C-alpha positions as CSV (number, residue, x, y, z in Angstrom):
1,M,71.5,-62.9,-134.1
2,L,73.7,-65.1,-132.2
3,N,71.4,-67.6,-130.0
4,I,72.9,-68.8,-127.1
5,L,71.4,-71.7,-124.7
6,H,72.9,-72.1,-121.4
7,V,72.3,-75.7,-119.8
8,T,73.0,-76.1,-116.0
9,A,72.0,-77.9,-112.6
10,E,71.7,-74.7,-110.8
11,C,71.0,-71.2,-111.3
12,A,70.1,-68.2,-109.1
13,P,67.4,-67.2,-108.0
14,F,65.7,-70.7,-108.5
15,V,68.0,-73.1,-107.1
16,K,71.5,-72.4,-105.5
17,I,74.1,-74.8,-104.0
18,G,77.5,-72.8,-104.8
19,G,79.0,-70.3,-107.1
20,L,77.7,-72.1,-110.3
21,A,74.3,-70.9,-109.6
22,D,75.5,-67.1,-109.3
23,V,77.5,-67.4,-112.4
24,V,74.5,-68.7,-114.7
25,G,72.1,-66.3,-112.7
26,S,73.9,-63.4,-113.9
27,L,76.0,-64.1,-117.1
28,P,73.1,-64.7,-119.5
29,G,71.5,-61.4,-118.8
30,E,74.8,-59.7,-119.2
31,V,75.6,-61.0,-122.4
32,K,71.9,-60.6,-123.8
33,K,72.6,-56.8,-122.8
34,L,75.4,-56.7,-125.8
35,K,74.1,-56.2,-129.2
36,G,72.8,-59.0,-131.6
37,T,72.5,-61.7,-128.7
38,E,69.5,-63.8,-127.7
39,V,70.2,-65.7,-124.5
40,R,68.1,-68.3,-122.7
41,V,68.8,-70.8,-119.8
42,I,67.4,-74.3,-119.3
43,L,67.6,-76.1,-115.9
44,P,65.6,-78.9,-113.9
45,F,62.4,-77.8,-112.3
46,Y,63.2,-78.8,-108.9
47,K,61.0,-79.2,-105.9
48,S,63.1,-76.8,-104.1
49,I,62.5,-73.8,-106.2
50,P,60.7,-71.3,-104.5
51,Q,57.0,-71.4,-104.8
52,E,56.6,-68.2,-106.2
53,Y,58.7,-68.9,-109.2
54,K,56.9,-72.3,-109.6
55,E,53.6,-70.3,-109.7
56,E,54.8,-67.9,-112.3
57,A,56.0,-70.7,-114.6
58,E,53.9,-71.7,-117.8
59,D,53.4,-75.1,-119.4
60,V,55.3,-74.8,-122.7
61,T,54.7,-78.5,-123.9
62,S,55.2,-82.1,-122.9
63,F,56.1,-85.5,-124.6
64,L,57.6,-88.7,-124.4
65,C,61.0,-89.9,-124.9
66,D,63.1,-93.0,-125.1
67,F,65.4,-93.1,-122.1
68,D,66.9,-95.8,-120.0
69,F,65.0,-98.3,-122.5
70,E,61.6,-96.9,-121.4
71,E,59.3,-94.1,-122.4
72,H,59.9,-91.2,-120.0
73,Y,57.6,-88.1,-119.7
74,I,59.3,-84.9,-120.4
75,G,57.7,-81.5,-119.4
76,I,58.8,-78.1,-120.5
77,K,57.8,-75.0,-118.4
78,S,58.9,-71.3,-119.0
79,L,59.5,-68.4,-117.0
80,K,60.6,-64.8,-117.7
81,K,62.6,-63.2,-115.5
82,G,64.5,-59.8,-116.1
83,N,65.7,-60.0,-119.6
84,I,66.0,-64.0,-119.8
85,L,63.3,-66.7,-120.6
86,Y,64.1,-69.6,-118.5
87,Y,63.2,-73.3,-119.3
88,F,62.6,-76.1,-117.0
89,I,62.7,-79.8,-117.7
90,D,59.8,-81.1,-115.5
91,N,59.8,-84.5,-114.2
92,E,58.4,-85.6,-111.0
93,F,60.6,-88.8,-110.6
94,Y,63.7,-87.2,-111.2
95,F,63.4,-83.8,-109.9
96,G,59.9,-82.8,-108.7
97,S,59.7,-85.4,-105.8
98,R,63.1,-84.8,-104.0
99,D,64.0,-82.3,-101.3
100,N,67.5,-81.9,-102.1
101,V,69.3,-81.2,-105.5
102,Y,72.3,-83.6,-105.2
103,N,73.1,-87.0,-103.5
104,Y,70.6,-89.5,-104.3
105,G,72.7,-92.4,-105.4
106,D,71.3,-92.2,-109.0
107,E,73.0,-89.2,-110.2
108,S,74.1,-90.8,-113.7
109,K,70.5,-91.4,-114.3
110,R,69.2,-88.0,-113.1
111,F,71.6,-85.8,-115.2
112,A,71.8,-88.3,-118.1
113,Y,68.0,-87.7,-118.5
114,F,68.2,-84.3,-117.9
115,Q,70.7,-83.7,-120.9
116,L,68.8,-86.0,-123.2
117,A,65.5,-84.0,-122.2
118,V,67.3,-80.6,-123.2
119,L,68.4,-82.0,-126.4
120,E,64.9,-83.6,-127.2
121,S,63.3,-80.5,-126.3
122,L,64.9,-78.6,-129.0
123,K,62.6,-80.4,-131.4
124,H,59.7,-78.6,-129.7
125,L,60.6,-75.1,-128.9
126,D,60.7,-72.2,-130.9
127,F,64.2,-71.6,-130.2
128,K,67.4,-72.7,-132.5
129,P,70.6,-72.0,-130.6
130,D,73.7,-71.6,-132.5
131,I,75.9,-72.4,-129.1
132,I,75.0,-74.6,-126.4
133,H,77.0,-73.5,-123.5
134,V,77.1,-76.3,-120.8
135,H,78.4,-75.8,-117.3
136,D,80.3,-78.4,-115.3
137,W,79.8,-82.3,-115.4
138,H,76.0,-82.3,-114.9
139,T,75.9,-81.3,-118.6
140,A,79.1,-82.2,-120.1
141,M,77.8,-85.2,-121.9
142,I,75.7,-83.0,-124.2
143,P,78.9,-82.1,-126.5
144,L,79.2,-85.6,-127.1
145,L,75.9,-86.6,-127.9
146,L,75.6,-83.6,-130.1
147,K,78.5,-85.2,-132.2
148,N,77.3,-88.7,-131.4
149,K,73.5,-89.0,-131.3
150,Y,72.1,-85.6,-132.4
151,R,74.8,-84.4,-135.3
152,S,71.6,-83.3,-137.4
153,L,71.2,-80.4,-134.9
154,K,74.6,-78.8,-136.1
155,I,75.0,-76.9,-132.8
156,K,78.5,-75.8,-131.4
157,T,79.3,-76.1,-127.7
158,V,80.9,-74.4,-125.0
159,L,81.9,-76.0,-121.6
160,T,82.9,-74.2,-118.4
161,L,84.7,-75.8,-115.8
162,H,83.6,-74.2,-112.5
163,N,85.2,-77.0,-110.7
164,L,87.7,-79.7,-111.9
165,A,87.4,-81.8,-108.9
166,Y,83.9,-83.1,-109.9
167,Q,83.7,-85.1,-112.7
168,G,80.5,-87.1,-112.8
169,V,82.4,-90.4,-112.4
170,F,80.0,-93.7,-112.6
171,P,80.1,-97.6,-113.4
172,L,80.9,-97.8,-117.2
173,Q,77.7,-99.6,-118.0
174,D,75.9,-96.7,-117.1
175,Y,76.6,-95.3,-120.8
176,K,73.6,-97.5,-121.9
177,I,71.0,-95.4,-120.3
178,F,72.0,-92.9,-123.1
179,N,70.7,-95.1,-125.5
180,M,73.9,-95.0,-127.6
181,E,76.7,-97.4,-128.7
182,Y,79.9,-97.6,-126.7
183,D,82.0,-94.3,-127.4
184,S,85.7,-94.4,-126.1
185,R,85.3,-90.5,-125.6
186,F,83.0,-91.0,-122.4
187,E,85.9,-93.4,-121.0
188,F,88.3,-92.8,-118.3
189,E,90.4,-95.2,-116.5
190,G,87.6,-97.7,-116.8
191,H,84.6,-95.9,-115.7
192,L,82.0,-93.6,-117.4
193,N,83.0,-90.0,-117.0
194,F,80.9,-87.4,-118.1
195,L,83.4,-84.3,-117.7
196,K,86.0,-86.1,-119.6
197,A,83.4,-86.3,-122.5
198,G,82.8,-82.7,-122.5
199,I,86.6,-81.8,-122.5
200,V,87.2,-84.0,-125.4
201,C,84.1,-83.0,-127.3
202,A,83.2,-79.3,-126.4
203,D,84.3,-76.8,-129.4
204,L,85.7,-74.6,-126.7
205,I,86.5,-74.9,-123.0
206,S,86.5,-72.0,-120.7
207,T,87.4,-71.7,-116.8
208,V,86.2,-69.0,-114.5
209,S,89.5,-67.3,-114.0
210,P,92.7,-66.9,-116.3
211,N,94.7,-68.4,-113.6
212,Y,92.9,-71.6,-113.0
213,A,93.0,-72.0,-116.9
214,N,97.0,-72.5,-116.2
215,E,96.6,-74.5,-112.9
216,I,94.2,-77.3,-114.4
217,L,97.2,-78.1,-117.0
218,T,99.2,-79.2,-114.1
219,D,99.2,-82.5,-112.1
220,Y,98.2,-81.0,-108.9
221,Y,95.4,-79.0,-110.1
222,G,94.3,-81.2,-113.1
223,Y,92.5,-84.1,-111.3
224,G,93.6,-86.7,-114.1
225,M,92.4,-84.3,-117.0
226,Q,95.7,-82.2,-117.1
227,N,96.8,-84.2,-120.4
228,L,93.6,-84.2,-122.2
229,L,93.3,-80.1,-121.2
230,K,96.9,-79.8,-122.7
231,Q,95.9,-81.6,-125.8
232,R,93.2,-78.9,-126.4
233,G,96.0,-76.2,-126.4
234,S,94.3,-72.8,-127.4
235,D,90.9,-74.4,-127.1
236,V,91.3,-73.7,-123.2
237,V,90.5,-70.0,-122.0
238,G,90.2,-68.3,-118.5
239,I,87.3,-65.9,-118.3
240,L,87.3,-64.5,-114.8
241,N,83.6,-64.3,-113.0
242,G,82.0,-61.3,-112.1
243,I,79.4,-60.4,-109.3
244,D,76.2,-58.6,-109.7
245,Y,76.5,-55.2,-108.0
246,N,72.8,-54.4,-107.9
247,E,72.8,-57.5,-105.4
248,F,76.3,-57.1,-103.9
249,S,77.0,-53.2,-102.8
250,P,76.9,-51.7,-99.8
251,E,75.2,-48.7,-101.7
252,K,72.2,-50.8,-102.6
253,D,71.9,-53.7,-100.2
254,K,68.7,-54.0,-98.5
255,L,69.6,-56.7,-96.1
256,I,72.4,-54.6,-94.1
257,A,71.5,-52.3,-91.3
258,E,73.0,-49.1,-93.1
259,K,73.8,-48.3,-96.5
260,Y,77.2,-46.7,-97.1
261,S,79.8,-45.9,-100.0
262,I,83.4,-45.2,-100.3
263,E,82.8,-41.7,-99.1
264,N,81.6,-42.6,-95.5
265,Y,82.7,-46.4,-95.4
266,Q,83.8,-45.6,-91.6
267,A,80.5,-45.1,-90.1
268,G,78.8,-47.3,-92.4
269,K,80.7,-50.4,-91.4
270,L,80.9,-49.4,-87.7
271,A,76.8,-49.2,-87.8
272,N,76.9,-52.4,-89.5
273,K,79.1,-54.2,-87.1
274,I,76.9,-53.1,-84.2
275,A,73.9,-54.4,-85.9
276,L,75.7,-57.8,-86.7
277,F,76.8,-58.1,-83.1
278,K,73.2,-57.6,-82.1
279,E,71.8,-60.1,-84.6
280,L,74.5,-62.8,-83.1
281,K,73.9,-62.0,-79.8
282,V,77.4,-61.2,-78.9
283,K,79.1,-58.6,-76.7
284,F,82.1,-58.2,-79.0
285,D,84.2,-54.8,-78.8
286,P,83.5,-53.0,-82.2
287,K,86.8,-51.3,-81.9
288,V,88.6,-54.9,-82.4
289,P,89.2,-56.1,-86.0
290,T,86.5,-58.8,-86.8
291,I,87.7,-61.7,-89.1
292,S,85.0,-63.7,-90.9
293,I,84.7,-66.7,-93.2
294,I,81.5,-67.8,-95.3
295,T,82.2,-70.7,-96.7
296,R,81.5,-74.4,-97.3
297,L,83.1,-76.2,-94.6
298,V,85.2,-78.9,-96.5
299,N,89.0,-79.5,-97.0
300,Q,89.0,-77.5,-100.2
301,K,88.5,-74.0,-98.4
302,G,91.7,-74.6,-96.2
303,I,89.7,-75.4,-93.0
304,D,92.7,-77.4,-91.9
305,L,95.1,-74.3,-91.8
306,I,92.7,-72.8,-89.4
307,Q,92.6,-75.7,-87.2
308,R,96.3,-75.7,-87.1
309,V,96.7,-72.2,-85.7
310,F,93.7,-70.6,-84.5
311,D,93.6,-71.8,-80.8
312,E,96.9,-70.1,-80.6
313,M,96.1,-67.1,-82.1
314,L,92.9,-66.8,-80.6
315,E,94.7,-67.0,-77.3
316,N,97.4,-64.4,-78.1
317,D,96.1,-62.0,-80.7
318,D,93.4,-59.4,-80.2
319,F,90.7,-60.0,-82.9
320,N,87.3,-61.4,-83.2
321,F,86.2,-64.4,-85.2
322,I,82.8,-64.9,-87.2
323,V,81.9,-68.0,-89.3
324,L,79.1,-68.8,-91.5
325,G,79.0,-72.2,-93.1
326,S,78.3,-75.7,-93.0
327,G,79.8,-79.0,-94.3
328,E,81.9,-81.8,-93.0
329,A,80.9,-83.1,-89.7
330,V,84.8,-82.8,-88.2
331,Y,85.1,-79.1,-89.4
332,E,81.7,-78.2,-87.9
333,E,82.5,-79.5,-84.5
334,Y,85.9,-78.0,-84.7
335,F,84.1,-74.7,-84.9
336,K,81.6,-75.3,-82.4
337,Q,84.4,-76.0,-79.8
338,L,86.2,-73.0,-80.8
339,E,83.2,-70.7,-80.0
340,V,82.9,-72.9,-76.3
341,D,86.7,-72.1,-75.7
342,F,86.8,-68.5,-77.0
343,P,83.0,-67.4,-76.3
344,K,84.2,-63.6,-76.1
345,K,85.8,-63.8,-79.3
346,V,84.4,-66.4,-81.7
347,K,81.0,-66.8,-83.2
348,V,79.6,-69.6,-85.2
349,Y,76.4,-70.0,-87.2
350,I,76.3,-73.5,-88.9
351,G,74.3,-73.4,-91.9
352,Y,73.6,-70.9,-94.2
353,S,71.7,-67.5,-94.1
354,N,71.5,-65.0,-96.8
355,K,70.7,-62.3,-94.8
356,L,73.5,-63.0,-92.4
357,A,76.1,-63.3,-95.3
358,H,75.0,-60.0,-96.4
359,M,75.5,-58.6,-92.9
360,I,78.7,-60.2,-92.2
361,Y,80.3,-58.7,-95.6
362,A,79.3,-55.3,-94.4
363,G,79.9,-55.7,-90.8
364,T,83.6,-57.3,-90.5
365,D,86.9,-56.1,-91.1
366,M,88.7,-58.8,-92.9
367,F,87.4,-61.9,-95.0
368,L,89.5,-65.0,-94.9
369,M,89.7,-67.4,-97.6
370,P,92.9,-69.7,-97.3
371,S,91.8,-72.2,-100.0
372,K,93.8,-75.2,-101.3
373,F,92.4,-74.5,-104.7
374,E,89.6,-71.9,-105.7
375,P,88.8,-71.8,-109.6
376,C,87.4,-68.1,-109.2
377,G,86.1,-67.4,-105.9
378,L,83.3,-65.0,-105.2
379,G,83.5,-64.2,-101.6
380,Q,86.6,-62.2,-101.9
381,I,85.1,-60.3,-104.8
382,I,82.0,-59.3,-102.6
383,A,84.1,-58.5,-99.5
384,L,86.3,-56.1,-101.7
385,K,83.0,-54.2,-102.5
386,Y,81.9,-54.1,-98.8
387,G,85.5,-52.7,-97.8
388,T,86.1,-56.2,-95.9
389,I,89.7,-56.8,-96.6
390,P,90.4,-60.2,-98.1
391,I,93.2,-62.4,-96.8
392,V,93.8,-65.2,-99.4
393,R,95.9,-68.1,-100.5
394,E,97.4,-67.3,-103.9
395,T,95.4,-70.0,-106.0
396,G,92.9,-69.9,-109.0
397,G,91.3,-66.7,-109.1
398,L,92.1,-65.5,-105.8
399,V,95.3,-64.4,-107.4
400,D,93.3,-62.8,-110.5
401,T,91.2,-60.8,-108.1
402,I,93.5,-59.8,-105.0
403,Q,96.8,-57.9,-105.2
404,P,98.7,-57.9,-101.9
405,Y,99.2,-54.5,-100.2
406,N,102.5,-52.9,-100.6
407,E,103.1,-50.6,-97.7
408,Y,105.8,-48.5,-99.7
409,E,103.9,-48.0,-102.9
410,K,100.5,-48.1,-101.3
411,I,99.1,-50.4,-103.8
412,G,96.9,-53.6,-103.5
413,N,93.6,-54.5,-102.0
414,G,93.9,-57.4,-99.8
415,F,96.7,-59.7,-98.5
416,S,97.9,-63.1,-99.5
417,F,100.4,-65.8,-98.9
418,N,101.6,-68.4,-101.5
419,N,102.4,-71.9,-99.7
420,F,99.5,-73.9,-98.3
421,N,100.8,-73.8,-94.9
422,A,99.2,-72.8,-91.8
423,H,102.1,-70.4,-90.2
424,D,102.3,-68.9,-93.7
425,M,98.6,-68.1,-93.3
426,M,99.2,-66.9,-89.4
427,H,101.8,-64.7,-90.5
428,V,100.0,-62.5,-93.1
429,I,96.9,-62.6,-90.6
430,R,99.2,-60.9,-88.0
431,Y,100.6,-58.5,-90.7
432,A,96.8,-57.5,-91.6
433,L,96.2,-57.1,-87.7
434,H,99.4,-55.1,-87.4
435,I,98.6,-52.6,-90.1
436,F,94.9,-52.4,-88.8
437,Y,96.2,-51.3,-85.3
438,N,99.3,-49.4,-86.3
439,N,98.8,-47.6,-89.6
440,E,95.6,-46.2,-90.0
441,E,96.4,-44.4,-93.2
442,S,97.6,-47.6,-95.0
443,W,94.4,-49.3,-93.7
444,H,92.3,-46.5,-95.1
445,K,94.1,-46.6,-98.5
446,I,93.7,-50.5,-98.5
447,I,89.8,-50.1,-98.3
448,L,89.9,-47.5,-100.8
449,N,91.6,-49.7,-103.1
450,A,89.3,-52.6,-102.2
451,M,85.9,-50.5,-102.7
452,S,87.4,-49.4,-105.9
453,S,88.0,-52.5,-107.5
454,D,85.8,-53.4,-110.6
455,Y,84.5,-57.2,-111.0
456,S,81.3,-56.5,-112.7
457,W,80.0,-59.0,-115.3
458,T,80.4,-56.3,-118.0
459,K,84.0,-57.2,-119.1
460,S,83.5,-60.8,-118.6
461,A,80.3,-60.9,-120.9
462,K,82.2,-59.2,-123.5
463,A,84.8,-61.9,-123.5
464,Y,82.2,-64.6,-123.7
465,K,80.7,-63.0,-126.7
466,S,83.8,-62.9,-128.3
467,I,84.6,-66.5,-127.9
468,Y,81.3,-67.6,-129.1
469,S,82.0,-65.6,-132.4
470,D,85.0,-67.4,-132.8
471,V,83.6,-70.7,-132.1
472,L,80.9,-70.2,-135.1
473,K,83.6,-68.9,-137.2
474,R,85.4,-72.1,-137.2
475,G,82.6,-73.6,-139.3
């Protein structure tokens, strides 16, 4: 039996800030469906976890641990959901008393405590993992701790890089909170760098798309880690994320106005578009194509490109625009002003609503992702299933999932542009609008191609099981 323990700062449906939660919420269950695997997940017991799950969680054990030169309480809770047993690290000070998941100014201590608590908990649980699979910087010190402080556990590690831009960089002296001696493997440019420790010490490194695995070896996408990653050579692999089609499928979706399939998508999308406009209290013409974005409003997502050309486009081109997201104040204010300037074409929802997100996927025609970088991206994969055609920049996982439409060969499931350039984006959007208005046969073919695209977790789960087995064979 292959025993895998995922260690993560986020996991849907318990706590979700970004795509990390979706991945760890789906991948473990898919791997466990494969013969000869036992998979469990451990994460913090945050205050923000929905009450229904808090009430279901059962106490497993509790003990004291030396941390930051003091004894700290560690509580372990568990909850079975689906085919996975989840463990939670319970500590009122670090997790139970704070409304948000991140950004409290003591992140080095919080996630140092979490990682040490995970490793200490293995002495008390009836589960001995062969491999610990860690995710992003919040858990990336674990591979080093296993080689430095917990060698007797003899556990292999896999580190998945969901977003290399976030590395867990702290003052160098913070290493002392781990109660271990200085180790050059956690230092980078004079700082403690959690992610660097994982990159150097993990037995294998995966990224969330094949293209991103290549991009992070370059200066532009490597964020200072490119040379270390190059040194790891074949230890760096790219496995494309999938999505859960039980949650994201117009045939099963309980959050949309009317279910539909590839056979009746035209009537289904029209009904959902009308319902979406009603929900948003707008009087947009449903015959006019509607472009949407669902995103964090941050620089990474290419909002600068939209800022440069959308006033011009909304003035001259016939389309509606719906925005769902939140983030940097400058971008939020831009979209609010865009709605003021074009009230008959633009609707902006600052914040996040899961129901509204599903309604947008089902009720709009095109989905825009002009990202500066995008390790995998889930929005474009979800949009495909709903027949909402992605328009993306060619980066990261967007390259691996979106094939630009070729009018002559009738192949492709979306539209794309290469350069991070606002006018390149504008030309591609106008090309998509041209096909929508003037070539019904081609638009129909694009939707069929999109809805037929299969990015379920099944293939990815098999790939992960394969790399787990390879890591163990190394001895």
